C-alpha positions, 0 to 999 in steps of 0.5 A, spaced: 500 500 500 505 504 501 508 503 494 501 505 491 501 512 495 508 513 493 507 512 486 501 517 486 505 522 490 510 522 484 505 522 479 502 528 482 508 531 482 510 530 475 503 532 473 504 539 476 511 540 473 509 538 466 503 543 467 507 549 469 513 547 466 512 553 461 515 560 462 514 567 460 519 572 462 521 579 460 521 586 462 516 591 463 517 599 461 514 605 460 512 606 453 514 614 453 521 614 456 523 606 456 524 606 464 523 600 467 517 599 472 518 596 478 512 593 482 508 591 476 503 586 477 503 580 471 498 575 472 493 570 469 487 567 471 485 559 471 480 555 475 484 555 481 484 562 481 489 568 480 497 567 479 502 572 478 508 575 480 511 583 480 517 586 476 523 587 480 527 593 480 530 592 473 523 591 471 524 584 469 519 578 471 519 571 470 512 567 471 510 559 470 504 558 466 500 552 464 500 549 457 495 551 452 491 558 452 492 563 457 491 571 457 497 574 461 495 581 464 500 587 466 497 591 471 500 598 474 496 603 477 496 610 473 498 605 467 493 602 462 492 595 463 495 590 457 492 584 456 496 578 451 493 572 449 498 566 449 498 559 447 504 555 449 506 548 448 509 543 453 516 545 456 516 552 451 519 558 454 517 565 451 520 572 452 515 578 452 517 585 453 511 590 455 511 597 454 505 600 458 502 607 457 500 612 462 493 613 463 491 619 460 484 620 464 485 625 470 481 620 475 486 614 474 491 618 477 494 614 483 494 616 490 496 613 497 494 617 503 487 615 504 488 607 505 496 607 506 496 604 499 496 606 492 489 606 489 486 610 483 483 617 485 476 615 482 476 609 487 477 613 494 471 614 499 473 621 501 474 628 497 481 629 495 485 634 491 491 632 487 497 636 485 502 634 480 509 636 479 507 640 473 502 644 477 507 645 483 513 648 478 508 653 475 507 657 482 512 661 486 517 656 488 518 659 496 515 653 499 509 649 499 504 654 501 504 658 495 501 652 491 496 650 497 493 657 497 490 655 490 487 649 492 479 649 493 477 648 500 484 649 503 486 656 506 492 659 509 492 664 515 499 666 517 502 659 514 497 655 518 492 650 513 485 650 514 481 645 510 474 646 509 474 651 515 476 646 520 481 650 523 482 658 525 488 661 527 493 659 533 499 663 531 504 657 529 503 652 535 499 646 534 495 644 527 489 640 526 492 638 519 497 633 518 503 634 513 507 628 511 513 627 506 513 620 504 508 618 509 512 621 515 510 627 519 513 634 518 510 637 524 515 639 529 515 634 535 513 638 542 510 644 539 506 641 533 507 647 529 508 646 521 515 648 519 514 649 511 521 650 510 523 642 511 519 640 505 523 638 500 520 643 494 526 641 489 524 634 489 516 633 489 513 629 485 505 630 487 501 633 493 495 629 495 490 633 500 485 629 503 479 633 506 476 630 512 478 627 519 484 621 518 486 619 525 484 612 524 491 611 519 495 617 521 493 619 528 493 625 532 493 632 528 489 629 522 483 631 525 481 636 520 485 632 514 492 631 511 497 633 506 501 628 503 508 630 499 510 624 495 517 625 493 520 623 486 524 616 485 530 615 480 529 612 473 533 608 469 537 615 467 541 619 472 537 626 472 539 633 475 535 639 476 537 646 478 532 651 479 534 659 480 529 664 482 528 671 485 522 675 487 522 683 488 516 686 492 513 692 489 511 698 493 505 697 497 498 701 496 499 706 501 506 709 501 506 710 508 507 703 509 514 703 505 519 701 511 525 701 507 530 705 503 537 705 499 541 706 505 538 700 509 541 695 504 547 699 503 549 699 510 548 692 511 545 692 518 539 688 516 538 681 518 539 677 512 542 678 505 540 675 499 545 672 494 543 677 489 543 683 493 549 686 491 547 686 484 540 690 486 543 694 491 537 699 490 531 694 489 526 693 494 526 687 499 527 681 495 528 674 496 533 669 492 533 661 492 537 655 489 534 648 488 538 643 486 537 635 486 540 629 483 537 622 482 540 616 479 540 608 480 547 605 481 546 597 480 541 595 486 541 602 489 537 608 488 540 614 490 536 621 490 539 628 493 537 635 494 539 642 496 536 648 497 539 655 499 534 661 500 534 668 503 528 672 504 528 680 506 521 679 507 515 684 505 514 686 512 520 689 516 523 684 521 519 678 517 525 675 514 527 668 513 534 664 512 534 657 510 539 652 508 536 645 507 540 638 504 537 631 504 536 625 500 534 618 500 538 611 499 534 605 497 537 598 496 533 593 492 536 586 495 537 581 489 537 575 493 530 576 496 525 578 491 521 584 493 525 586 499 528 593 499 531 597 505 534 604 506 534 611 509 532 618 508 535 624 511 534 631 512 538 637 515 535 644 516 538 650 518 533 655 519 533 663 521 527 666 521 522 671 524 514 671 524 509 677 524 504 678 530 502 685 531 503 691 526 506 698 528 500 702 526 494 702 520 499 707 516 505 702 517 502 695 516 508 692 514 512 694 520 512 690 526 510 692 533 516 693 538 511 689 543 512 682 538 519 683 536 521 675 536 525 670 531 528 663 531 534 660 530 534 653 529 537 647 526 533 640 525 536 633 523 532 627 522 534 620 519 529 615 517 531 608 516 526 603 513 525 596 510 519 594 505 518 587 503 513 584 499 511 577 498 508 576 491 506 569 493 502 570 498 500 578 496 503 580 503 507 586 504 511 588 511 513 596 512 517 598 518 519 606 518 523 609 523 525 616 525 531 619 530 529 627 530 533 632 533 532 640 533 536 645 537 533 652 536 532 658 540 528 664 541 531 671 539 527 677 542 528 684 542 525 691 543 524 697 539 530 699 534 529 706 536 533 710 541 530 714 546 532 721 543 529 718 537 522 716 540 522 723 545 523 727 539 518 724 535 513 725 541 515 732 542 518 731 549 522 736 552 527 735 557 524 741 561 519 736 563 523 731 567 523 734 574 515 734 573 515 727 571 520 725 577 515 729 582 510 724 579 514 718 580 516 720 587 509 722 589 504 718 585 498 718 589 498 725 591 499 727 584 495 722 580 489 721 585 486 728 584 485 726 576 482 719 578 477 721 584 472 726 580 471 720 575 471 714 580 463 713 580 463 713 573 469 708 572 465 703 577 459 704 573 463 702 567 464 709 564 471 711 563 470 716 558 472 722 563 478 718 566 480 717 559 480 724 557 484 726 563 489 721 561 489 723 554 490 731 557 496 728 561 499 725 555 499 731 551 502 735 556 508 731 556 508 728 549 504 733 544 506 730 538 505 723 540 501 717 536 499 711 539 505 707 535 510 712 539 507 710 546 508 703 544 516 704 542 517 708 549 513 702 552 518 697 549 524 701 550 523 701 557 521 694 558 527 692 555 531 696 560 528 693 566 528 693 572 526 700 573 528 705 578 524 706 584 527 713 586 530 719 583 537 717 585 536 710 581 533 714 575 539 718 574 543 712 573 538 708 570 537 713 565 545 714 563 545 706 562 539 706 558 542 710 553 546 705 550 543 700 545 540 693 547 542 687 543 537 682 541 536 677 547 538 669 546 536 666 553 539 659 551 537 653 546 531 649 546 532 641 545 527 637 542 528 630 541 524 624 538 524 617 536 518 614 532 517 607 529 511 605 525 510 598 522 505 596 517 502 590 514 498 589 508 495 582 505 491 583 498 486 578 497 482 577 490 477 583 492 480 586 498 485 588 502 487 588 509 492 593 512 494 593 520 499 596 524 502 599 530 506 606 531 510 609 537 513 615 538 517 618 544 518 626 545 523 629 549 523 637 550 527 641 554 525 648 553 526 655 556 519 657 555 516 650 557 521 647 562 523 639 561 517 635 559 516 628 556 511 624 552 509 617 549 504 616 544 502 609 542 497 606 537 494 600 534 490 601 527 487 596 522 483 598 516 479 593 511 478 595 504 473 590 500 470 591 492 464 588 491 461 586 484 467 590 481 463 596 482 462 598 490 468 599 494 467 599 502 472 601 507 472 600 515 478 602 519 479 603 527 485 605 531 486 605 539 491 610 541 494 612 548 498 618 549 501 621 556 505 627 558 510 626 564 507 622 569 500 624 567 498 617 564 491 619 562 491 624 557 484 621 554 479 616 557 474 611 554 469 607 558 469 600 556 464 596 560 463 601 565 471 601 566 475 607 564 481 605 560 486 610 558 486 610 550 482 613 545 478 609 540 476 612 533 473 609 527 472 610 520 468 608 514 466 609 507 464 607 500 465 608 493 460 606 488 461 606 480 454 608 478 456 608 470 463 609 466 467 615 470 461 616 474 462 615 482 458 616 488 461 616 495 460 617 502 464 617 508 464 618 516 471 619 520 472 620 527 478 624 529 482 627 535 488 631 537 492 631 543 495 638 545 502 639 544 507 640 550 508 647 548 500 649 548 500 646 555 506 648 558 508 655 554 511 660 559 514 666 555 514 674 555 515 676 548 517 683 548 511 685 552 506 680 550 506 674 554 504 666 553 501 663 559 501 655 560 494 651 561 496 644 564 489 642 564 488 643 557 484 637 554 485 633 547 480 636 542 476 631 538 470 630 533 468 627 526 467 628 519 461 626 514 460 627 507 457 624 501 460 626 494 459 625 487 464 625 481 463 625 474 468 624 468 466 627 462 469 627 455 467 632 449 471 632 443 478 635 445 475 637 452 476 632 458 476 632 466 471 631 471 466 634 476 466 633 483 461 635 488 460 634 496 456 636 502 460 635 508 459 636 516 464 636 521 463 637 529 468 638 534 468 638 541 473 641 546 476 645 541 483 648 542 484 655 541 487 661 544 484 667 548 488 673 549 487 678 555 490 679 562 492 673 566 495 672 573 502 671 572 503 666 578 497 662 577 496 663 570 488 664 571 485 668 566 482 675 569 476 677 566 473 682 572 475 688 575 475 685 582 480 680 581 484 685 578 484 690 584 485 684 588 492 683 584 494 690 584 492 691 592 497 685 593 503 689 589 502 684 583 501 687 576 497 682 571 500 680 565 498 681 557 498 675 553 495 669 550 493 662 553 490 656 550 484 653 552 478 648 550 472 653 548 467 648 547 463 645 541 463 647 533 459 645 527 461 646 520 457 644 514 458 646 507 458 644 500 465 643 496 464 643 488 470 643 483 471 642 476 478 640 473 480 638 466 484 639 459 482 641 452 486 640 446 485 645 441 490 642 436 497 637 437 501 643 440 495 647 444 492 645 450 488 649 456 489 645 463 484 648 468 481 647 475 476 651 479 472 650 485 467 653 490 467 652 497 461 654 502 462 653 509 457 654 515 462 654 521 457 655 527 460 656 534 455 651 538 456 655 545 455 662 542 448 663 545 450 661 552 456 665 551 453 672 549 448 671 554 453 671 559 457 676 556 451 681 556 449 680 563 456 682 565 457 690 566 464 689 569 469 694 566 474 688 565 469 683 562 473 680 556 469 677 550 470 671 547 470 674 540 469 680 536 462 680 535 455 676 537 454 672 531 454 665 531 460 664 527 467 661 529 473 666 529 477 666 523 473 663 518 470 665 511 463 663 508 465 663 501 471 661 497 472 661 489 478 659 486 481 657 479 488 656 476 488 656 468 494 655 464 494 655 456 500 651 453 502 653 446 508 650 443 514 652 447 510 658 451 505 657 457 501 663 460 497 662 466 493 665 472 491 664 479 484 667 481 481 667 488 475 671 491 474 670 499 468 673 503 469 677 509 472 674 515 466 672 520 469 674 527 476 675 530 479 675 537 476 681 541 482 683 544 484 685 537 477 688 534 470 689 537 465 690 532 459 691 537 455 698 537 456 702 543 454 709 546 461 710 548 468 707 548 470 702 553 476 700 557 478 695 551 477 700 546 482 705 549 487 699 550 486 697 543 487 704 540 494 705 544 497 698 542 494 697 535 492 704 533 485 705 529 485 698 527 477 698 529 476 702 523 481 699 518 478 692 519 471 695 519 473 698 512 477 693 509 474 686 512 469 686 506 472 680 502 477 680 497 479 678 490 486 677 488 490 675 481 496 672 479 499 672 472 505 668 469 508 667 463 513 661 461 517 659 455 521 653 454 528 655 451 530 648 450 528 642 451 531 642 458 531 649 460 525 653 462 524 660 464 518 663 467 516 670 470 510 671 475 507 677 478 503 675 484 497 680 487 497 683 480 492 689 482 496 690 488 490 689 493 491 690 500 487 685 504 488 680 510 484 675 513 486 676 520 487 683 523 494 686 522 496 680 517 496 684 511 498 680 504 504 681 500 504 687 495 505 686 488 511 681 487 515 680 481 518 673 480 523 670 475 525 663 475 530 659 471 529 651 471 534 646 467 534 639 467 540 634 464 
């Protein structure tokens, strides 16, 4: 009997080998440029299922096939499928090389952000915008915000992105929108801010903008959506690219805002000096940049490297940038194991820059207030090792990514750059007034009480008009020609020379030393370090895909503004995608996340069977149904969350007079996003593209925003009533002016997002490409009625309000946004334009503007007038929506050399979406790009 079994097994073994003794081999390449294609699926189907292989680094494949007739299919995302019917005899070997053509339909573009795997744009279950390398190259090359500002539904306020009104403005700390480069976050650990300077613009292949909560696969900070930058990979031939560009800011609309003159550049006393400044010594403020990149294959290695050098004097005084970045990728495709590659990404950034928070006055909108004179000098470095393995036999993939990150930087703060003589002269101050001032300093109660007492009753009842008049008279007596901005110069000058004198003897010594100039202060370096590890497993079935994995991040922050803190973040995630009837795509996912800071082990809690566990679960689901040819209906629901960064919880800093105060009780914000959308492709003669319409609804709870006002500098409590302020003063303490991050309650944001994209071929050498979109958002503050009722009931002199008006809308949002990008190519010439229209900003911070009607000015009106000038009337007159237009003209000098000229803000409009953040004036840009 054993012999029978042995013969039977031998027979089966021989039969299988005879059946599959035939072999097809060859190479797969791009039909347009003959470059090999890596990872192409080559397969056939028989009664037992689908069998196949994938092409290797050289595009080579080898596949055993059965005797007889077989249809061999070559499939690669972004390319048209190729089918080859073959008839093979027993034992026959056959060579088949396949040239694959890129799919020309815009809806067949490939994206990876939605599910952490490659899929067609038409198959995704959420709204997504895609920007290709050509789209990016036609825009201002400074950084990615120059490109993103043209995407429908994406707004950039002070370099912070907001998708469909999901974010307001928090001045650079924390982000509800996650920014990735090749799937790895570029948000700064510790602060959560977006450092756009670290994105390698010289090597971008495409940018994917995912609209809606994406926390299931990407974790915290993807509450509002994500932006994924995919970099270029080497082809068969070495490629070197160089891009040189220069921009010159034109004169502002109002000449009083011009802050520069020829001597400023010639004296060399400005913070940065662009490379071409010596050639254009009399020009307006400018920026220069150089991008270099190189990629090639060396045996089994892929090598790519890039470098950027950039200097920007800034269109606003003190708002400069100096940047040097270098980085690259090295990947080894192991020939011993098919489907295995490993390597490393690395990036170094040296960055010296200053932001812009408050202006000097409405007449000098591009000059920084001396109360917010702050910059940063820093160095960032990260190294990302990775391992990828794809097993074609069982359709599984394993990906391991890590990161070691170091950041060392320091705040550079200063006071006014004016001398005391300059300030006093401009204010009309006479030295004959010094004895009178000293008398007030030595006898403040005796000298000032008679001014206060007659108006004390009115003050206590909330009317300070009389007292304000007395203070104004006193100010005019000593400073007859002073303007509000001059007072801020004086305040900044004095604050930079603390401690202040307490008697006349100390005053003389203090004044003698005070005449010396003060250098900008550097309190010392902050160190941030993080370690990150991500594992992803995927298993592909015939009609489905399972993705699962885990992440861990450790952050250590030692900062002069936050102290020393440590955080840990760990998560498990899984997503299952399934295709039914070859038309319906279903997607379900979930994530469990744990986060802690220092010894606070429960930053978030969830009830499970009556017990509280210190993890945050989030879920998502979506579907996409193909109604007909290039006609797709989709729906999705996704939860999201964002833990507050270390800086948001623990920041404590005096920034030239305006402080930032900690809030250790700050909680994670959370919410969900739901949408239903329809995408329709079209083709009418030479016109083709797609139309997309989506309705969306987003809800947030415990939103993190900052409040500006008065604070107790010891316990950091927010002061919003006269009783607490008087108690503080009685105890010999002075309240601080500044901002603090806080949880503000619930928000509901709904709207419609409609866009159209496409191209029209007039003839073989003339093409029009276009994209346009309109987004309507309704950003509702769910707690607005309760807050308004509470604030209206308070008659306290120092009662602060939550925002600038009593509307139901969230701060720093607009209802309507319309954008369009159009480019016409004719032979070697390209002409294009960007168009944008936005409606007015619905509400802003009360500390900046109060739009309420009132019989007489209140205390905060006088405070604002002193700090910001007549900001109220400027904002009321200018916050009415705006239109902007950019124009560009490019020419291909040769096949590999291209020149382009750009004019941004063509009509030189003066506009802003938040108070004191006026957009750049008309800007002239030239860039020369070469590839060889």
